[in-house]
The first five atom37 places (N, CA, C, CB, O) and aatype in JSON, in Angstrom:
{
  "aatype": [12, 19, 19, 11, 10, 6, 13, 10, 16, 1, 6, 3, 14, 7, 17, 3, 1, 0, 17, 5, 0, 9, 0, 3, 6, 13, 7, 15, 18, 3, 4, 1, 2, 0, 6, 18, 15, 6, 15, 17, 5, 18, 12, 7, 16, 19, 9, 6, 7, 6, 7, 7, 1, 8, 5, 13, 1, 8, 1, 0, 10, 14, 14, 16, 2, 0, 1, 1, 15, 19, 6, 18, 14, 19, 11, 14, 7, 3, 13, 10, 14, 1],
  "atom_mask": [
    [1, 1, 1, 1, 1],
    [1, 1, 1, 1, 1],
    [1, 1, 1, 1, 1],
    [1, 1, 1, 1, 1],
    [1, 1, 1, 1, 1],
    [1, 1, 1, 1, 1],
    [1, 1, 1, 1, 1],
    [1, 1, 1, 1, 1],
    [1, 1, 1, 1, 1],
    [1, 1, 1, 1, 1],
    [1, 1, 1, 1, 1],
    [1, 1, 1, 1, 1],
    [1, 1, 1, 1, 1],
    [1, 1, 1, 0, 1],
    [1, 1, 1, 1, 1],
    [1, 1, 1, 1, 1],
    [1, 1, 1, 1, 1],
    [1, 1, 1, 1, 1],
    [1, 1, 1, 1, 1],
    [1, 1, 1, 1, 1],
    [1, 1, 1, 1, 1],
    [1, 1, 1, 1, 1],
    [1, 1, 1, 1, 1],
    [1, 1, 1, 1, 1],
    [1, 1, 1, 1, 1],
    [1, 1, 1, 1, 1],
    [1, 1, 1, 0, 1],
    [1, 1, 1, 1, 1],
    [1, 1, 1, 1, 1],
    [1, 1, 1, 1, 1],
    [1, 1, 1, 1, 1],
    [1, 1, 1, 1, 1],
    [1, 1, 1, 1, 1],
    [1, 1, 1, 1, 1],
    [1, 1, 1, 1, 1],
    [1, 1, 1, 1, 1],
    [1, 1, 1, 1, 1],
    [1, 1, 1, 1, 1],
    [1, 1, 1, 1, 1],
    [1, 1, 1, 1, 1],
    [1, 1, 1, 1, 1],
    [1, 1, 1, 1, 1],
    [1, 1, 1, 1, 1],
    [1, 1, 1, 0, 1],
    [1, 1, 1, 1, 1],
    [1, 1, 1, 1, 1],
    [1, 1, 1, 1, 1],
    [1, 1, 1, 1, 1],
    [1, 1, 1, 0, 1],
    [1, 1, 1, 1, 1],
    [1, 1, 1, 0, 1],
    [1, 1, 1, 0, 1],
    [1, 1, 1, 1, 1],
    [1, 1, 1, 1, 1],
    [1, 1, 1, 1, 1],
    [1, 1, 1, 1, 1],
    [1, 1, 1, 1, 1],
    [1, 1, 1, 1, 1],
    [1, 1, 1, 1, 1],
    [1, 1, 1, 1, 1],
    [1, 1, 1, 1, 1],
    [1, 1, 1, 1, 1],
    [1, 1, 1, 1, 1],
    [1, 1, 1, 1, 1],
    [1, 1, 1, 1, 1],
    [1, 1, 1, 1, 1],
    [1, 1, 1, 1, 1],
    [1, 1, 1, 1, 1],
    [1, 1, 1, 1, 1],
    [1, 1, 1, 1, 1],
    [1, 1, 1, 1, 1],
    [1, 1, 1, 1, 1],
    [1, 1, 1, 1, 1],
    [1, 1, 1, 1, 1],
    [1, 1, 1, 1, 1],
    [1, 1, 1, 1, 1],
    [1, 1, 1, 0, 1],
    [1, 1, 1, 1, 1],
    [1, 1, 1, 1, 1],
    [1, 1, 1, 1, 1],
    [1, 1, 1, 1, 1],
    [1, 1, 1, 1, 1]
  ],
  "atom_positions": [
    [[4.74, -9.15, -18.26], [4.34, -9.25, -16.95], [3.04, -9.34, -16.59], [4.77, -8.36, -16.36], [2.23, -8.53, -17.05]],
    [[2.63, -10.35, -15.68], [1.43, -10.77, -15.23], [0.94, -9.58, -14.02], [1.63, -12.37, -14.68], [1.63, -9.21, -13.07]],
    [[-0.27, -9.16, -14.32], [-0.86, -8.23, -13.42], [-2.39, -8.87, -12.98], [-0.94, -6.7, -14.19], [-3.23, -9.33, -13.75]],
    [[-2.47, -8.76, -11.68], [-3.69, -9.43, -11.08], [-4.13, -8.41, -10.0], [-3.37, -10.99, -10.42], [-3.37, -7.63, -9.42]],
    [[-5.29, -8.51, -9.83], [-6.16, -7.85, -8.76], [-6.59, -8.62, -7.7], [-7.31, -7.32, -9.29], [-7.42, -9.53, -7.79]],
    [[-5.86, -8.16, -6.41], [-6.15, -8.89, -5.31], [-6.93, -7.81, -4.38], [-4.8, -9.55, -4.68], [-7.02, -6.63, -4.7]],
    [[-7.48, -8.36, -3.18], [-8.23, -7.49, -2.17], [-7.73, -7.68, -0.81], [-9.74, -7.78, -2.15], [-7.67, -8.82, -0.35]],
    [[-7.3, -6.52, -0.06], [-6.86, -6.66, 1.35], [-8.18, -7.08, 2.1], [-6.18, -5.25, 1.96], [-9.26, -6.55, 1.81]],
    [[-8.05, -8.11, 3.15], [-9.25, -8.09, 4.17], [-8.85, -7.49, 5.52], [-9.79, -9.59, 4.44], [-7.69, -7.15, 5.77]],
    [[-9.64, -7.4, 6.17], [-9.48, -6.76, 7.41], [-8.33, -7.49, 8.16], [-10.82, -6.76, 8.21], [-7.63, -6.82, 8.91]],
    [[-8.11, -8.73, 8.0], [-7.12, -9.4, 8.73], [-5.64, -9.12, 8.3], [-7.41, -10.79, 8.64], [-4.67, -9.26, 9.05]],
    [[-5.61, -8.74, 7.06], [-4.24, -8.5, 6.58], [-3.62, -7.28, 7.15], [-4.21, -8.39, 5.1], [-4.25, -6.25, 7.4]],
    [[-2.3, -7.47, 7.36], [-1.42, -6.29, 8.02], [-1.8, -5.05, 7.16], [0.36, -6.59, 7.97], [-2.22, -4.04, 7.73]],
    [[-1.67, -5.07, 5.74], [-1.84, -3.95, 5.02], [-3.01, -3.15, 5.12], [0.0, 0.0, 0.0], [-2.99, -1.94, 4.93]],
    [[-4.01, -3.78, 5.4], [-5.3, -3.05, 5.67], [-5.27, -1.68, 6.55], [-6.21, -4.04, 6.39], [-5.62, -0.59, 6.1]],
    [[-4.82, -1.89, 7.88], [-4.57, -0.78, 8.51], [-3.56, 0.24, 8.14], [-4.37, -1.13, 9.57], [-3.7, 1.43, 8.46]],
    [[-2.42, -0.26, 7.41], [-1.53, 0.61, 6.9], [-2.01, 1.23, 5.64], [-0.3, -0.03, 6.72], [-1.77, 2.43, 5.55]],
    [[-2.51, 0.79, 4.86], [-3.09, 1.45, 3.69], [-4.03, 2.55, 4.32], [-3.9, 0.37, 2.69], [-3.76, 3.74, 4.14]],
    [[-5.03, 2.2, 5.0], [-6.18, 3.26, 5.52], [-5.36, 4.34, 6.25], [-7.4, 2.55, 6.66], [-5.58, 5.54, 6.04]],
    [[-4.21, 3.85, 7.28], [-3.71, 5.07, 7.7], [-2.9, 6.08, 6.6], [-2.84, 4.7, 8.81], [-2.72, 7.26, 6.91]],
    [[-2.53, 5.68, 5.62], [-2.04, 6.43, 4.68], [-3.0, 7.38, 4.17], [-1.54, 5.67, 3.73], [-2.67, 8.55, 4.01]],
    [[-4.14, 6.98, 3.92], [-5.16, 7.81, 3.85], [-5.36, 8.93, 4.69], [-6.08, 7.16, 3.92], [-5.48, 10.05, 4.21]],
    [[-5.4, 8.7, 6.02], [-5.39, 9.49, 7.03], [-4.41, 10.32, 7.23], [-5.53, 8.91, 7.95], [-4.66, 11.45, 7.64]],
    [[-3.21, 9.97, 7.01], [-2.04, 10.88, 6.92], [-2.04, 11.76, 5.95], [-0.9, 10.26, 6.78], [-1.43, 12.8, 6.21]],
    [[-2.61, 11.67, 4.76], [-2.55, 12.45, 3.63], [-3.63, 13.54, 3.54], [-2.62, 11.6, 2.51], [-3.5, 14.62, 2.98]],
    [[-4.84, 13.02, 4.26], [-6.04, 13.97, 4.03], [-6.78, 14.16, 5.39], [-7.11, 13.36, 2.89], [-7.9, 14.66, 5.46]],
    [[-6.03, 13.69, 6.51], [-6.55, 14.08, 8.0], [-7.72, 13.32, 8.54], [0.0, 0.0, 0.0], [-8.11, 13.53, 9.69]],
    [[-8.41, 12.25, 7.58], [-9.36, 11.45, 8.22], [-9.47, 10.15, 7.34], [-10.74, 12.22, 8.4], [-9.14, 10.16, 6.15]],
    [[-9.92, 9.09, 7.97], [-10.16, 7.76, 7.31], [-11.08, 7.95, 6.3], [-10.65, 6.68, 8.22], [-10.94, 7.31, 5.26]],
    [[-11.99, 8.71, 6.43], [-13.25, 8.67, 5.34], [-13.4, 9.85, 4.63], [-14.65, 8.44, 5.98], [-13.77, 9.82, 3.45]],
    [[-13.06, 11.2, 5.39], [-13.51, 12.32, 4.63], [-14.91, 12.58, 4.41], [-12.97, 12.27, 3.48], [-15.22, 13.37, 3.52]],
    [[-15.68, 12.09, 5.02], [-17.19, 11.91, 4.88], [-17.78, 13.33, 4.24], [-17.91, 11.57, 6.46], [-17.62, 14.44, 4.74]],
    [[-18.4, 13.09, 3.2], [-19.09, 14.3, 2.6], [-20.7, 14.01, 2.79], [-18.66, 14.5, 0.91], [-21.43, 13.2, 2.22]],
    [[-20.93, 14.91, 3.73], [-22.44, 14.92, 4.36], [-23.42, 14.98, 3.27], [-22.72, 16.23, 5.35], [-24.42, 14.26, 3.2]],
    [[-23.01, 16.08, 2.22], [-23.87, 16.5, 1.32], [-24.3, 15.33, 0.37], [-23.27, 17.61, 0.63], [-25.46, 15.26, -0.05]],
    [[-23.29, 14.39, 0.03], [-23.47, 13.55, -0.98], [-23.36, 12.08, -0.37], [-22.47, 13.87, -2.09], [-23.41, 11.1, -1.11]],
    [[-23.2, 11.99, 0.97], [-23.06, 10.75, 1.7], [-21.78, 9.85, 1.0], [-24.55, 9.95, 1.64], [-21.9, 8.64, 0.81]],
    [[-20.71, 10.51, 0.69], [-19.51, 9.9, 0.14], [-18.46, 9.98, 1.05], [-19.09, 10.5, -1.08], [-18.23, 10.94, 1.78]],
    [[-17.64, 8.65, 0.99], [-16.39, 8.63, 1.72], [-15.54, 7.69, 1.0], [-16.55, 8.23, 3.19], [-15.93, 7.0, 0.07]],
    [[-14.17, 7.69, 1.54], [-13.16, 6.97, 0.85], [-13.7, 5.42, 0.47], [-11.82, 6.97, 1.8], [-14.53, 4.87, 1.2]],
    [[-13.21, 4.82, -0.62], [-13.82, 3.52, -0.93], [-12.37, 2.81, -1.31], [-15.11, 3.55, -2.26], [-11.6, 3.35, -2.09]],
    [[-12.13, 1.74, -0.78], [-10.94, 0.71, -1.2], [-11.19, -0.07, -2.51], [-10.73, -0.43, -0.05], [-12.04, -0.95, -2.48]],
    [[-10.61, 0.14, -3.54], [-10.94, -0.42, -4.87], [-10.4, -1.54, -5.05], [-10.6, 0.32, -5.91], [-10.91, -2.34, -5.83]],
    [[-9.2, -1.82, -4.33], [-8.49, -3.2, -4.72], [-6.94, -2.94, -4.75], [0.0, 0.0, 0.0], [-6.47, -1.85, -4.42]],
    [[-6.21, -3.96, -5.15], [-4.96, -3.77, -5.04], [-4.42, -4.41, -6.45], [-4.42, -4.37, -3.69], [-4.82, -5.51, -6.84]],
    [[-3.49, -3.65, -7.17], [-3.07, -4.2, -8.43], [-1.61, -4.56, -8.07], [-3.24, -3.15, -9.72], [-0.78, -3.79, -7.59]],
    [[-1.42, -6.02, -8.41], [-0.16, -6.59, -8.2], [0.51, -6.86, -9.6], [-0.3, -7.88, -7.35], [-0.08, -7.43, -10.52]],
    [[1.84, -6.39, -9.68], [2.67, -6.38, -10.83], [3.81, -6.87, -10.51], [2.85, -5.2, -11.41], [4.57, -6.14, -9.88]],
    [[4.21, -8.18, -10.84], [5.47, -8.69, -10.4], [5.6, -8.66, -8.99], [0.0, 0.0, 0.0], [4.68, -9.05, -8.28]],
    [[6.66, -8.22, -8.52], [7.04, -8.02, -7.06], [6.24, -6.79, -6.43], [8.65, -7.74, -6.93], [6.0, -6.79, -5.22]],
    [[5.94, -6.04, -7.03], [5.4, -4.7, -6.48], [3.63, -4.79, -6.59], [0.0, 0.0, 0.0], [2.9, -5.75, -6.82]],
    [[3.35, -3.57, -6.35], [1.96, -3.29, -6.59], [1.19, -1.97, -5.84], [0.0, 0.0, 0.0], [1.81, -1.27, -5.05]],
    [[0.22, -1.78, -6.07], [-0.43, -0.56, -5.54], [-1.97, -0.71, -4.98], [-0.41, 0.47, -6.69], [-2.9, -1.18, -5.63]],
    [[-2.05, -0.19, -3.61], [-3.52, -0.12, -3.22], [-4.18, 0.88, -3.71], [-3.75, -0.07, -1.92], [-3.6, 1.96, -3.61]],
    [[-5.45, 0.89, -4.32], [-6.04, 1.85, -4.85], [-7.38, 2.33, -3.92], [-6.31, 1.4, -6.24], [-7.99, 1.5, -3.24]],
    [[-7.73, 3.67, -3.97], [-8.89, 4.15, -3.19], [-9.4, 5.15, -4.05], [-8.59, 4.7, -1.74], [-8.66, 5.67, -4.88]],
    [[-10.74, 5.5, -3.93], [-11.31, 6.68, -4.63], [-12.13, 7.45, -3.66], [-12.17, 6.28, -5.88], [-12.2, 7.04, -2.5]],
    [[-12.74, 8.49, -4.02], [-13.51, 9.38, -3.28], [-14.27, 9.98, -4.33], [-12.74, 10.38, -2.41], [-13.65, 10.6, -5.19]],
    [[-15.65, 9.88, -4.42], [-16.51, 10.49, -5.34], [-16.84, 12.05, -5.24], [-17.68, 9.77, -5.26], [-17.38, 12.69, -6.14]],
    [[-16.5, 12.5, -4.17], [-17.0, 13.96, -3.83], [-16.25, 14.24, -2.48], [-18.77, 14.09, -3.65], [-16.77, 14.2, -1.37]],
    [[-14.93, 14.55, -2.77], [-13.9, 14.63, -1.62], [-14.31, 16.25, -1.23], [-12.03, 14.31, -2.18], [-14.55, 17.08, -2.11]],
    [[-14.35, 16.51, -0.03], [-14.65, 17.82, 0.62], [-13.2, 18.69, 0.63], [-15.28, 17.55, 2.25], [-12.1, 18.15, 0.82]],
    [[-13.36, 19.89, 0.43], [-14.35, 20.72, 0.35], [-14.85, 21.1, -1.15], [-13.93, 21.82, 1.09], [-15.89, 21.73, -1.33]],
    [[-14.08, 20.7, -2.12], [-14.47, 20.81, -3.59], [-15.57, 19.9, -4.09], [-13.29, 20.55, -4.44], [-16.26, 20.21, -5.06]],
    [[-15.73, 18.7, -3.39], [-16.62, 17.91, -3.98], [-15.96, 17.21, -5.17], [-17.8, 18.69, -4.33], [-16.68, 16.63, -5.99]],
    [[-14.85, 17.22, -5.29], [-14.03, 16.67, -6.63], [-13.92, 15.04, -6.32], [-12.26, 17.47, -6.82], [-13.96, 14.48, -5.23]],
    [[-13.78, 14.49, -7.61], [-13.65, 13.15, -7.63], [-12.09, 12.92, -7.56], [-14.36, 12.54, -8.87], [-11.35, 13.43, -8.4]],
    [[-11.66, 12.19, -6.61], [-10.42, 11.74, -6.41], [-9.95, 10.27, -6.38], [-10.14, 12.25, -5.38], [-10.71, 9.43, -5.9]],
    [[-8.72, 9.91, -6.86], [-8.25, 8.66, -6.88], [-6.85, 8.69, -6.29], [-8.31, 8.1, -8.24], [-6.07, 9.54, -6.7]],
    [[-6.45, 7.76, -5.27], [-5.09, 7.79, -4.86], [-4.61, 6.44, -4.85], [-4.91, 8.43, -3.55], [-5.42, 5.52, -4.78]],
    [[-3.45, 6.23, -4.91], [-2.64, 4.94, -4.78], [-1.5, 5.06, -3.77], [-2.04, 4.53, -6.17], [-0.8, 6.05, -3.54]],
    [[-1.46, 3.8, -3.2], [-0.33, 3.67, -2.04], [0.49, 2.54, -2.38], [-0.91, 3.44, -0.51], [-0.17, 1.55, -2.71]],
    [[1.7, 2.42, -2.39], [2.63, 1.17, -2.87], [2.18, -0.05, -1.7], [4.6, 1.63, -2.78], [1.75, 0.16, -0.56]],
    [[2.37, -1.17, -2.24], [2.21, -2.29, -1.37], [3.6, -2.59, -0.86], [1.53, -3.51, -2.08], [4.64, -2.65, -1.52]],
    [[3.4, -2.78, 0.49], [4.71, -3.13, 1.2], [4.82, -4.66, 1.57], [4.84, -2.27, 2.55], [3.8, -5.29, 1.85]],
    [[6.04, -5.24, 1.57], [6.28, -6.64, 1.92], [5.27, -6.9, 3.12], [7.89, -6.93, 2.33], [5.13, -6.06, 4.01]],
    [[4.61, -8.07, 3.1], [3.79, -8.46, 4.3], [2.48, -7.81, 4.56], [0.0, 0.0, 0.0], [1.8, -7.94, 5.58]],
    [[2.19, -7.01, 3.39], [0.85, -6.37, 3.4], [-0.21, -7.51, 3.4], [0.65, -5.38, 2.11], [-1.27, -7.33, 3.98]],
    [[0.04, -8.6, 2.81], [-1.11, -9.83, 2.56], [-0.74, -10.9, 3.27], [-1.31, -10.38, 1.06], [0.45, -11.22, 3.19]],
    [[-1.58, -11.63, 4.05], [-1.35, -12.95, 4.55], [-1.18, -13.9, 3.61], [-2.3, -13.36, 5.34], [-1.64, -13.7, 2.49]],
    [[-0.59, -14.96, 3.88], [-0.36, -16.04, 2.86], [-1.89, -16.51, 2.42], [0.61, -17.37, 3.53], [-2.78, -16.63, 3.27]],
    [[-2.1, -16.76, 1.04], [-3.3, -16.88, 0.51], [-3.39, -18.36, 0.31], [-3.49, -16.03, -0.71], [-4.4, -18.86, -0.19]]
  ]
}
């Protein structure tokens, strides 16, 4: 199986949907940590066959300042044609 890394752009329909998944799970799009000036970061999208996953990380998620990574499944139509 071919695995490749893609990146959503702000114009892609999946951009807002993926960030909304962060807000739905954690209550905020950024979960800003004022002490460390950290917030959620989009790391890219791993595409595997017909599916894939959008990857995000936070290096100091409040209130515990823990490092956290999350993934959300790619949905059909997340990317505009390239």
